[in-house]
PAKOLBA-424393 format. One record per residue (C-alpha): residue number from 1; x, y, z. Coordinates in pm, whole numbers, plus 50000, padded with zeros to 5 digits. Last residue first. Layout:
> NUM  X  Y  Z
...
//
This chain:
> 143  31017  32895  40017
> 142  30805  33035  39739
> 141  30873  32994  39365
> 140  30699  33221  39117
> 139  30879  33553  39149
> 138  30732  33903  39095
> 137  31008  34140  39193
> 136  30867  34434  39391
> 135  30742  34765  39249
> 134  30675  34943  39577
> 133  30331  35023  39719
> 132  30426  34908  40068
> 131  30168  34640  40156
> 130  30016  34593  39814
> 129  30352  34521  39640
> 128  30334  34670  39295
> 127  30445  34418  39032
> 126  30791  34370  38883
> 125  30874  34123  38610
> 124  31190  33931  38523
> 123  31255  33828  38168
> 122  31437  33497  38125
> 121  31806  33434  38043
> 120  31928  33701  38282
> 119  32206  33939  38186
> 118  32512  33958  38413
> 117  32615  34322  38413
> 116  32961  34439  38519
> 115  32964  34811  38566
> 114  33239  35074  38539
> 113  33157  35440  38608
> 112  33388  35714  38482
> 111  33510  36073  38530
> 110  33271  36198  38659
> 109  32933  36029  38611
> 108  32613  36221  38689
> 107  32393  36024  38926
> 106  32029  35941  38959
> 105  31780  35781  39202
> 104  32025  35553  39379
> 103  31879  35390  39692
> 102  32114  35462  39977
> 101  32466  35561  40066
> 100  32698  35788  40250
> 99  33063  35746  40339
> 98  33330  35945  40522
> 97  33680  35956  40374
> 96  33707  36337  40396
> 95  33690  36349  40015
> 94  33355  36164  40028
> 93  33297  35797  39954
> 92  32967  35681  39800
> 91  32780  35354  39862
> 90  32505  35288  39608
> 89  32181  35095  39572
> 88  32022  35023  39237
> 87  31686  34915  39096
> 86  31679  34963  38718
> 85  31339  34925  38553
> 84  31308  34791  38199
> 83  30971  34875  38040
> 82  30644  34682  38010
> 81  30481  34828  38320
> 80  30781  34710  38520
> 79  31036  34482  38362
> 78  31342  34379  38563
> 77  31698  34499  38613
> 76  31912  34454  38920
> 75  32137  34639  39153
> 74  32474  34701  39312
> 73  32690  35012  39321
> 72  33002  35014  39534
> 71  33273  35257  39637
> 70  33141  35513  39389
> 69  33392  35788  39467
> 68  33247  36129  39526
> 67  33250  36479  39368
> 66  32991  36698  39532
> 65  32628  36804  39478
> 64  32453  36541  39691
> 63  32078  36554  39658
> 62  31881  36371  39928
> 61  31546  36207  39865
> 60  31309  36062  40125
> 59  31117  35785  39953
> 58  30758  35733  40064
> 57  30563  35453  40230
> 56  30498  35689  40528
> 55  30590  35425  40787
> 54  30818  35222  40561
> 53  31039  35528  40494
> 52  31242  35443  40184
> 51  31580  35624  40182
> 50  31694  35808  39871
> 49  31998  35906  39671
> 48  32048  36185  39421
> 47  32401  36221  39295
> 46  32628  36488  39152
> 45  32992  36451  39056
> 44  33005  36076  39030
> 43  33288  35819  39059
> 42  33363  35460  38967
> 41  33269  35113  39090
> 40  33025  34844  38977
> 39  32786  34557  39031
> 38  32504  34432  38813
> 37  32208  34195  38802
> 36  31992  34087  38514
> 35  31657  34104  38342
> 34  31492  34258  38038
> 33  31783  34309  37796
> 32  31647  34406  37456
> 31  31995  34522  37343
> 30  31882  34878  37261
> 29  31656  34876  37565
> 28  31936  34786  37805
> 27  32175  35045  37664
> 26  31907  35320  37678
> 25  31829  35216  38033
> 24  32198  35250  38120
> 23  32200  35607  37983
> 22  31910  35699  38209
> 21  32041  35514  38518
> 20  32292  35685  38542
> 19  32364  36008  38358
> 18  32665  36048  38132
> 17  32887  36348  38209
> 16  33222  36167  38197
> 15  33191  35834  38018
> 14  33022  35511  38125
> 13  33213  35186  38098
> 12  33016  34864  38054
> 11  33132  34507  38101
> 10  32863  34276  37972
> 9  32809  33914  38079
> 8  32573  33662  37921
> 7  32831  33522  37671
> 6  33120  33769  37669
> 5  33025  34127  37589
> 4  33236  34443  37576
> 3  33114  34793  37643
> 2  33173  35164  37582
> 1  32956  35457  37676
//
């Protein structure tokens, strides 16, 4: 992984074979980054995505063992149970130009993944939402 930093923004390039979000979590921990948002593009050779079923309150996972373009990856970082948690959604393009997407569980980069991370100035926290059992952002202001 390579990166460059300017003020609160990091541009990160993952190398072939690195696993997202595992490698990203190592990067965040090493720099003590506890909040932020990110966007990116690239490609992956194997990906696990998920869809959250609000009726069963469970994720339905789907493994995709094929080379695909990362048309968009968006997400955020916050603390959950004292550790950084990456919440990411992804849109993937297949070789037949169809697309698939969902909540990103894990992906193996091939050949690269490029992210732009804007680090937050204050730590964000997640707490389990009682209605759905998901780790939701715990924010103070209500509108």
